[in-house]
C-alpha positions as CSV (number, residue, x, y, z in Angstrom):
1,M,-15.9,66.6,-142.2
2,S,-12.4,65.9,-142.2
3,S,-10.5,65.6,-145.7
4,N,-6.7,65.5,-147.1
5,N,-5.2,68.5,-148.6
6,S,-6.3,69.2,-152.0
7,N,-3.6,70.6,-154.5
8,E,-6.2,71.5,-157.3
9,T,-7.8,74.5,-155.2
10,E,-6.0,77.1,-157.5
11,P,-7.8,75.6,-161.2
12,W,-10.9,74.7,-159.2
13,A,-10.9,78.7,-158.1
14,K,-9.9,79.5,-161.6
15,A,-12.8,77.2,-162.9
16,R,-15.6,78.9,-160.7
17,E,-14.1,82.3,-161.6
18,L,-14.8,81.7,-165.0
19,A,-18.3,80.3,-164.3
20,A,-19.0,83.3,-162.6
21,R,-18.0,85.3,-165.5
22,K,-20.0,83.6,-167.9
23,L,-23.1,84.1,-165.5
24,A,-22.6,87.5,-165.2
25,G,-22.3,87.8,-169.5
26,E,-25.7,86.2,-169.7
27,T,-27.8,87.3,-167.0
28,S,-26.5,91.3,-165.8
29,E,-25.7,94.8,-167.8
30,P,-21.8,95.6,-167.5
31,G,-21.4,96.8,-163.6
32,E,-24.3,95.6,-162.3
33,S,-24.0,92.9,-159.4
34,V,-24.8,89.2,-160.2
35,D,-26.9,87.2,-157.5
36,E,-24.8,85.4,-155.2
37,K,-26.2,82.1,-155.7
38,S,-26.6,80.6,-159.4
39,P,-29.0,79.2,-160.9
40,V,-27.5,75.5,-159.8
41,E,-27.0,76.4,-156.3
42,Q,-30.7,77.3,-155.8
43,E,-31.5,73.8,-157.1
44,P,-33.7,72.4,-154.5
45,A,-32.2,69.8,-151.7
46,G,-33.9,67.7,-149.2
47,E,-32.9,67.3,-145.7
48,D,-31.8,64.5,-143.6
49,G,-34.0,65.2,-140.8
50,S,-31.1,67.3,-138.6
51,G,-31.0,70.1,-140.9
52,R,-27.6,69.0,-143.3
53,K,-28.7,69.1,-146.8
54,V,-28.5,66.0,-149.1
55,S,-28.0,66.4,-152.7
56,R,-30.6,65.2,-155.1
57,Q,-28.7,64.1,-157.9
58,T,-30.5,64.5,-160.9
59,V,-29.3,64.9,-164.4
60,T,-30.6,68.5,-164.5
61,Y,-28.6,69.4,-160.9
62,L,-25.6,67.8,-162.5
63,S,-25.7,69.0,-165.6
64,R,-26.0,72.7,-164.5
65,R,-22.9,71.8,-161.8
66,F,-20.7,70.8,-164.4
67,E,-21.4,74.0,-166.8
68,E,-20.9,76.3,-164.1
69,V,-17.5,75.1,-163.5
70,G,-16.7,74.8,-167.8
71,L,-16.5,70.7,-167.0
72,N,-17.3,67.6,-168.5
73,P,-17.9,64.1,-166.8
74,N,-14.2,62.6,-167.2
75,K,-14.8,59.0,-169.2
76,R,-11.0,58.2,-167.9
77,H,-11.9,58.2,-164.4
78,G,-15.3,56.2,-165.3
79,Q,-17.7,58.7,-164.6
80,N,-20.9,57.7,-164.5
81,F,-23.5,59.2,-162.2
82,L,-26.0,57.2,-160.7
83,V,-29.2,59.6,-161.2
84,D,-32.3,57.5,-159.6
85,L,-32.4,58.6,-155.6
86,N,-34.3,55.1,-155.3
87,L,-31.3,53.2,-156.5
88,I,-28.9,55.4,-154.8
89,Q,-30.9,54.8,-151.6
90,M,-30.6,50.9,-152.7
91,I,-27.3,50.4,-152.4
92,A,-27.2,51.9,-148.7
93,R,-30.3,49.9,-148.1
94,T,-28.1,46.8,-149.0
95,A,-25.2,47.7,-147.0
96,N,-27.3,48.0,-144.1
97,V,-25.5,50.5,-142.1
98,G,-24.9,50.7,-139.0
99,S,-23.9,53.0,-136.1
100,N,-21.1,50.9,-135.4
101,D,-19.6,50.7,-139.2
102,V,-17.1,52.2,-140.9
103,V,-18.0,52.3,-145.1
104,L,-15.7,52.9,-147.5
105,E,-16.8,54.5,-150.9
106,I,-14.8,54.7,-153.9
107,G,-15.9,57.6,-155.8
108,T,-17.9,60.1,-154.0
109,G,-18.8,61.9,-157.3
110,M,-21.2,64.9,-155.8
111,G,-21.5,63.0,-152.7
112,S,-24.9,62.2,-153.0
113,L,-24.4,58.4,-151.4
114,T,-22.1,59.7,-149.1
115,G,-24.8,61.5,-147.5
116,I,-27.1,59.1,-147.3
117,L,-24.5,56.5,-145.9
118,A,-23.4,59.4,-143.4
119,K,-26.7,59.6,-141.7
120,D,-26.6,55.9,-140.2
121,A,-22.7,55.3,-140.3
122,A,-20.2,55.9,-137.2
123,H,-17.7,57.3,-140.1
124,V,-17.5,57.1,-143.9
125,I,-14.2,57.6,-145.7
126,T,-15.0,58.4,-149.3
127,V,-12.1,58.4,-151.9
128,E,-12.7,60.5,-155.1
129,I,-9.3,61.0,-157.5
130,D,-10.8,63.9,-159.9
131,G,-10.0,67.2,-158.1
132,Y,-12.9,69.0,-159.7
133,L,-15.2,66.5,-158.3
134,Y,-13.7,66.4,-155.0
135,Q,-13.9,70.4,-154.6
136,M,-17.5,70.0,-155.7
137,A,-18.4,67.0,-152.9
138,S,-16.7,68.9,-150.3
139,E,-19.0,71.6,-150.6
140,E,-22.0,69.2,-150.5
141,L,-20.9,67.2,-147.6
142,E,-19.7,70.5,-145.5
143,A,-22.1,69.4,-142.5
144,F,-21.3,66.1,-141.9
145,E,-18.9,65.3,-139.2
146,N,-18.3,61.9,-139.8
147,V,-17.1,62.2,-143.4
148,Q,-13.6,61.9,-144.4
149,M,-12.9,62.6,-147.7
150,L,-9.8,61.6,-149.9
151,K,-8.1,63.3,-153.0
152,Q,-6.4,60.1,-154.5
153,D,-6.4,57.1,-156.2
154,A,-7.8,54.3,-154.0
155,L,-5.3,51.5,-155.5
156,K,-1.5,51.9,-155.3
157,N,-1.4,49.4,-158.5
158,K,-3.8,46.8,-159.6
159,N,-2.5,44.6,-156.9
160,Q,-3.0,46.7,-154.3
161,F,-4.9,49.7,-152.2
162,D,-3.1,52.7,-151.6
163,V,-1.8,52.7,-148.2
164,R,-3.2,55.9,-147.0
165,V,-6.9,54.2,-147.8
166,M,-6.2,51.2,-145.4
167,D,-4.2,53.8,-143.0
168,A,-7.6,55.9,-142.8
169,I,-10.0,52.5,-142.5
170,G,-7.3,51.2,-139.5
171,A,-8.2,54.6,-137.8
172,A,-11.1,54.5,-138.1
173,L,-12.0,50.8,-136.7
174,A,-9.5,51.5,-133.9
175,A,-11.6,54.5,-132.3
176,D,-14.1,51.5,-131.5
177,P,-13.7,47.5,-131.2
178,A,-17.5,47.1,-132.1
179,R,-16.6,49.0,-135.2
180,R,-17.0,47.0,-138.6
181,F,-15.8,47.4,-142.0
182,K,-18.1,47.9,-145.4
183,L,-17.7,49.2,-148.7
184,A,-21.0,51.0,-150.1
185,A,-20.0,52.6,-153.6
186,N,-21.1,53.1,-157.1
187,L,-17.8,51.8,-158.5
188,P,-16.2,53.5,-162.0
189,Y,-16.1,50.2,-164.3
190,N,-12.3,50.4,-164.7
191,I,-11.5,49.6,-161.3
192,A,-14.1,47.6,-159.9
193,T,-12.4,44.3,-160.1
194,P,-9.0,44.9,-158.4
195,V,-11.4,46.7,-155.8
196,V,-12.9,44.0,-155.2
197,A,-10.5,41.3,-155.8
198,N,-7.8,42.9,-153.7
199,L,-10.7,43.9,-150.6
200,L,-10.9,40.2,-150.1
201,R,-6.9,39.7,-149.4
202,S,-6.2,43.3,-147.6
203,E,-5.3,43.7,-144.0
204,F,-9.0,45.0,-143.5
205,V,-12.0,42.8,-145.3
206,P,-15.6,43.8,-145.2
207,D,-17.8,42.2,-143.1
208,L,-19.9,43.2,-146.5
209,M,-20.1,45.1,-150.2
210,S,-22.9,46.6,-151.7
211,V,-21.8,47.9,-155.0
212,T,-23.0,49.1,-158.4
213,I,-20.8,47.7,-161.0
214,Q,-21.0,46.5,-164.8
215,K,-23.6,43.8,-165.4
216,E,-21.2,41.4,-166.8
217,L,-18.8,41.7,-164.0
218,A,-21.3,40.9,-161.8
219,D,-22.2,37.7,-163.7
220,R,-18.6,36.5,-163.7
221,I,-18.8,37.1,-160.0
222,T,-21.8,35.4,-159.2
223,A,-21.4,32.6,-162.5
224,G,-21.2,28.5,-161.4
225,P,-18.9,26.2,-163.2
226,G,-19.3,24.7,-166.9
227,S,-21.0,28.7,-168.0
228,K,-19.0,31.3,-170.0
229,D,-18.6,33.5,-167.0
230,Y,-17.2,31.1,-164.5
231,G,-13.9,32.1,-164.2
232,A,-11.2,33.1,-161.7
233,L,-12.7,35.8,-160.0
234,S,-16.2,33.6,-159.6
235,V,-14.0,31.5,-157.6
236,W,-12.2,33.6,-155.8
237,V,-15.3,35.8,-154.6
238,Q,-17.5,32.7,-153.8
239,S,-14.7,30.9,-152.0
240,L,-14.8,33.6,-149.2
241,C,-18.4,34.9,-149.4
242,D,-22.0,34.7,-150.3
243,T,-22.9,36.8,-153.3
244,E,-26.4,38.2,-154.5
245,L,-27.5,39.9,-157.6
246,V,-30.2,42.6,-155.9
247,R,-30.7,44.8,-159.0
248,V,-29.8,44.6,-162.9
249,M,-30.0,48.4,-164.3
250,G,-30.3,49.7,-167.7
251,P,-28.1,52.4,-169.1
252,H,-31.2,55.3,-168.8
253,V,-30.7,55.5,-165.1
254,F,-27.1,57.2,-165.3
255,W,-25.4,60.2,-166.8
256,P,-23.5,60.2,-168.9
257,R,-24.9,57.0,-170.0
258,P,-22.8,53.7,-170.5
259,K,-22.8,51.6,-173.3
260,V,-23.7,48.7,-170.7
261,D,-25.8,47.4,-168.2
262,S,-25.4,47.6,-164.8
263,A,-25.9,45.9,-161.3
264,I,-26.3,46.4,-157.6
265,L,-24.1,43.2,-155.8
266,K,-24.0,42.2,-152.6
267,I,-21.2,39.9,-151.3
268,V,-21.2,38.9,-147.5
269,H,-17.8,37.6,-146.2
270,R,-18.1,34.3,-144.6
271,P,-15.2,34.0,-141.9
272,E,-16.0,30.1,-141.8
273,K,-15.6,29.9,-145.6
274,R,-12.6,31.6,-145.4
275,G,-11.7,29.5,-142.7
276,S,-11.8,26.4,-145.1
277,V,-9.1,27.9,-147.2
278,E,-5.4,27.0,-145.5
279,D,-3.5,29.5,-147.2
280,V,-5.4,32.5,-148.7
281,D,-2.8,34.3,-150.6
282,F,-1.6,31.0,-152.3
283,F,-5.5,30.0,-153.6
284,Y,-5.5,33.6,-154.8
285,A,-2.6,32.8,-157.0
286,F,-3.4,29.2,-157.7
287,V,-6.9,30.1,-159.3
288,R,-5.6,33.5,-161.5
289,A,-2.6,30.4,-162.4
290,M,-5.5,27.6,-163.1
291,F,-8.0,30.4,-165.0
292,F,-4.8,31.7,-167.5
293,H,-5.6,29.3,-170.4
294,R,-8.8,28.4,-169.3
295,R,-9.9,26.5,-172.6
296,K,-6.4,24.4,-172.5
297,Y,-6.3,20.7,-170.6
298,L,-5.9,21.2,-166.7
299,R,-2.9,19.2,-167.0
300,S,-0.8,21.5,-169.4
301,V,-2.2,24.2,-167.2
302,A,-0.7,23.2,-163.9
303,V,2.5,22.1,-165.8
304,S,3.0,25.6,-167.2
305,A,1.6,27.2,-163.6
306,F,4.5,25.3,-161.4
307,K,7.5,25.5,-164.1
308,G,10.5,25.7,-162.6
309,Q,9.3,24.6,-159.1
310,L,7.1,21.3,-160.2
311,D,8.2,18.4,-162.9
312,K,5.5,17.0,-165.0
313,P,5.7,13.3,-163.0
314,Q,5.0,15.7,-159.6
315,V,1.7,17.5,-161.2
316,D,0.6,14.2,-162.7
317,S,1.2,13.2,-159.2
318,V,-1.2,15.5,-157.5
319,L,-3.8,15.4,-160.4
320,S,-4.0,11.5,-159.7
321,A,-4.7,12.2,-156.6
322,A,-7.2,14.2,-157.1
323,G,-9.1,11.7,-159.2
324,L,-8.6,14.2,-162.0
325,K,-7.8,12.7,-165.3
326,A,-5.0,15.2,-167.9
327,D,-7.6,16.0,-170.0
328,A,-9.9,17.7,-167.7
329,R,-10.6,21.5,-167.9
330,T,-10.5,23.9,-165.0
331,E,-13.5,25.4,-165.9
332,Q,-15.5,22.3,-165.6
333,L,-14.2,21.8,-161.7
334,S,-16.3,23.2,-158.6
335,I,-15.3,25.4,-156.5
336,A,-14.5,22.7,-153.5
337,E,-12.7,20.6,-156.5
338,L,-10.4,23.5,-156.7
339,Q,-10.0,24.1,-153.0
340,G,-9.1,20.7,-152.8
341,L,-6.7,20.7,-156.0
342,C,-5.4,23.8,-154.5
343,E,-4.3,22.3,-151.0
344,L,-2.6,18.9,-152.8
345,F,-0.8,21.0,-154.9
346,R,0.4,23.7,-151.8
347,K,1.3,20.6,-149.6
348,K,3.5,18.6,-152.5
349,L,4.9,22.2,-153.4
350,A,5.7,22.7,-149.7
351,E,7.5,18.9,-149.4
352,V,9.7,19.4,-152.9
353,L,10.8,23.3,-151.6
354,G,11.1,22.2,-148.1
355,V,9.4,24.9,-146.7
356,E,6.3,25.3,-144.6
357,R,4.4,27.9,-146.6
358,P,5.4,27.7,-150.2
359,K,4.7,30.3,-152.8
360,L,3.6,29.8,-156.3
361,A,6.0,31.4,-158.8
362,N,3.0,34.4,-159.3
363,Q,2.2,35.3,-156.3
364,G,4.7,38.2,-155.3
365,G,5.7,39.2,-151.8
């Protein structure tokens, strides 16, 4: 297993020392030695057939491991651990990991899913922001030489992945031209949307994503026109991918229990769909702008989106060319209609600005 340098070695060591003292105080008399293995370390673990330990992530195991170092799950980092082994394996099976696959996992946790993925993958890059979890998972995954651990946030900001994550993916893919890229993860709820949305417009687009996310988010991604969940994310993902809701999961399969249901979602990238979108970055910005005020009439939303770039008569001419009335609403339009409307606006903007590849005001660099 390879890893980046951790700046949290010292606090981790202190936590282990405190835990050891606590155990010594509870199980031995002063001056007596304590068994090298704590009750947590004696927790049974399976093997993957090659002698490498595979963590059996149970509530008992996790609670003891956290108690050992005097920690609790971090709510700020969205730490809800999946404790049903069958469901952890389902995430891996849905990813259909093969010997040519480079797999990205965001949220290593205790490394239970990581170890399962590593059995079949060419290379696993797993990212963990919490320094203590990073260290605990490092111990669990020590025997896996094809696992690369990164201790950091996967995202630079809400619109971009951290360059170190992208560099790691690029290097792993470059090792063999036959390699493919996939995402398999129990995603922290607080970063699930930017992870999925941004990977589809990143330098390395996954062939497949198998992710555990909030059920509400899964409903948004898979929603159709006219439904309450249909929005920019629905259109963006479905314009480039096929989506499948694999399994709905209640709070009881996580520790600690979240207050909402979750789901395993499969997202398969379709290059032929992507090829039908003339300018992917423009389309991404366009869809976000069109759903910014989803209840307003389409004309009003378009005028606002292209303010300073197109005037009202020019907006009206595009809507007329698309066969849309001014009182239409974005949420009523199909994905195909939105793609067609986007291309008409893109061409009109190119004509008005006199550039080949125009940008929306909210598109950024």
